[in-house]
Structures are given as structure tokens and as C-alpha cells.
C-alpha atoms as a printed R data frame, in Angstrom:
   type eleno elety resid chain resno      x      y       z
1  ATOM     1    CA   UNK     A     1  0.022 -0.081  -0.225
2  ATOM     2    CA   UNK     A     2  2.917  2.423   1.028
3  ATOM     3    CA   UNK     A     3  4.596  1.492  -2.587
4  ATOM     4    CA   UNK     A     4  1.295  2.538  -4.389
5  ATOM     5    CA   UNK     A     5  0.976  5.524  -2.629
6  ATOM     6    CA   UNK     A     6  4.628  6.550  -3.216
7  ATOM     7    CA   UNK     A     7  4.158  5.941  -6.670
8  ATOM     8    CA   UNK     A     8  1.287  8.257  -6.898
9  ATOM     9    CA   UNK     A     9  3.023 10.968  -5.121
10 ATOM    10    CA   UNK     A    10  5.986 10.665  -7.316
11 ATOM    11    CA   UNK     A    11  4.169 10.232 -10.662
12 ATOM    12    CA   UNK     A    12  0.866 11.707 -10.154
13 ATOM    13    CA   UNK     A    13  1.945 15.339  -9.306
14 ATOM    14    CA   UNK     A    14  4.136 15.667 -12.769
15 ATOM    15    CA   UNK     A    15  1.205 14.140 -14.737
16 ATOM    16    CA   UNK     A    16 -1.130 16.502 -13.327
17 ATOM    17    CA   UNK     A    17  1.155 19.502 -13.957
18 ATOM    18    CA   UNK     A    18  1.621 18.409 -17.454
19 ATOM    19    CA   UNK     A    19 -2.050 18.017 -18.308
20 ATOM    20    CA   UNK     A    20 -2.820 21.458 -16.836
21 ATOM    21    CA   UNK     A    21  0.052 23.023 -18.782
22 ATOM    22    CA   UNK     A    22 -1.127 21.352 -22.033
23 ATOM    23    CA   UNK     A    23 -4.740 22.622 -21.400
24 ATOM    24    CA   UNK     A    24 -3.441 26.137 -20.743
25 ATOM    25    CA   UNK     A    25 -1.280 26.253 -23.855
26 ATOM    26    CA   UNK     A    26 -3.814 24.844 -26.140
27 ATOM    27    CA   UNK     A    27 -5.583 27.927 -26.955
28 ATOM    28    CA   UNK     A    28 -2.428 29.722 -27.529
29 ATOM    29    CA   UNK     A    29 -1.215 27.108 -29.902
30 ATOM    30    CA   UNK     A    30 -4.524 27.456 -31.896
31 ATOM    31    CA   UNK     A    31 -3.777 31.265 -31.916
32 ATOM    32    CA   UNK     A    32 -0.758 30.587 -33.196
33 ATOM    33    CA   UNK     A    33 -1.819 28.429 -35.862
34 ATOM    34    CA   UNK     A    34 -4.276 30.999 -37.018
35 ATOM    35    CA   UNK     A    35 -1.594 33.472 -37.191
36 ATOM    36    CA   UNK     A    36  0.843 31.493 -39.338
37 ATOM    37    CA   UNK     A    37 -2.375 30.677 -41.778
38 ATOM    38    CA   UNK     A    38 -3.138 34.553 -42.102
39 ATOM    39    CA   UNK     A    39  0.837 35.012 -42.703
40 ATOM    40    CA   UNK     A    40  0.697 32.535 -45.303
41 ATOM    41    CA   UNK     A    41 -2.214 33.977 -47.190
42 ATOM    42    CA   UNK     A    42 -0.534 37.481 -47.115
43 ATOM    43    CA   UNK     A    43  2.486 35.929 -48.345
44 ATOM    44    CA   UNK     A    44  0.816 34.330 -51.357
45 ATOM    45    CA   UNK     A    45 -0.802 37.609 -52.189
46 ATOM    46    CA   UNK     A    46  2.575 39.532 -52.205
47 ATOM    47    CA   UNK     A    47  4.510 36.694 -53.808
48 ATOM    48    CA   UNK     A    48  1.878 36.764 -56.932
49 ATOM    49    CA   UNK     A    49  2.494 40.407 -57.698
50 ATOM    50    CA   UNK     A    50  3.114 41.119 -61.395
51 ATOM    51    CA   UNK     A    51  6.646 42.174 -61.080
52 ATOM    52    CA   UNK     A    52  7.698 39.394 -58.638
53 ATOM    53    CA   UNK     A    53  9.351 36.344 -59.899
54 ATOM    54    CA   UNK     A    54  8.395 33.072 -58.471
55 ATOM    55    CA   UNK     A    55 11.629 31.247 -58.723
56 ATOM    56    CA   UNK     A    56 14.876 32.926 -57.959
57 ATOM    57    CA   UNK     A    57 17.962 32.603 -60.197
58 ATOM    58    CA   UNK     A    58 21.231 31.347 -58.669
59 ATOM    59    CA   UNK     A    59 22.788 34.108 -56.674
60 ATOM    60    CA   UNK     A    60 19.724 36.141 -56.564
61 ATOM    61    CA   UNK     A    61 18.358 37.211 -53.144
62 ATOM    62    CA   UNK     A    62 15.370 35.405 -51.809
63 ATOM    63    CA   UNK     A    63 11.977 36.147 -53.697
64 ATOM    64    CA   UNK     A    64 10.438 37.807 -50.521
65 ATOM    65    CA   UNK     A    65 13.159 40.306 -50.283
66 ATOM    66    CA   UNK     A    66 12.721 41.118 -54.061
67 ATOM    67    CA   UNK     A    67  9.070 41.321 -53.406
68 ATOM    68    CA   UNK     A    68  9.320 43.563 -50.564
69 ATOM    69    CA   UNK     A    69 11.837 45.564 -52.527
70 ATOM    70    CA   UNK     A    70  9.146 45.927 -55.413
71 ATOM    71    CA   UNK     A    71  6.612 46.916 -53.192
72 ATOM    72    CA   UNK     A    72  8.286 49.644 -51.537
73 ATOM    73    CA   UNK     A    73  9.599 51.200 -54.838
74 ATOM    74    CA   UNK     A    74  5.821 51.569 -55.734
């Protein structure tokens, strides 16, 4: 009986803390997922600008920096 109580004391507390943190962080993970989805949509709009190249040539800066530079010029 003492062995069971000792195992509950040793393993029960960390499990309760882990479950509490997972439940608490779940809403924040959902918010981050939504933000990443919105960012993807915004980047898709900017990457499909008429003056933007979709595939960089060797040695060229990344597409996103060219798109930002093009958007700033206009």
C-alpha cells in the first residue's frame, strides 16, 4: 500500500502539472496556428505580384526580399 502511495506521489504530481500546462497552452497553440495561416495568405498575395519572380535565379536574393523591395518602390 505504501508503495502505491509513493508511486502516486512521485508520478501523479508531474502528470497533473503536464495535463494542466497542455490544457492551458492549447488555446495559445490554436492562436499561433491561425496567425501562421494568415501570414501564409498574406505572403501568397505578395508573392503573386505581377513584377515578382516566383523562382529565384542562382545567386539572386530570396523572392520575399525582391517582393518587399518591389512593393516599397511602388
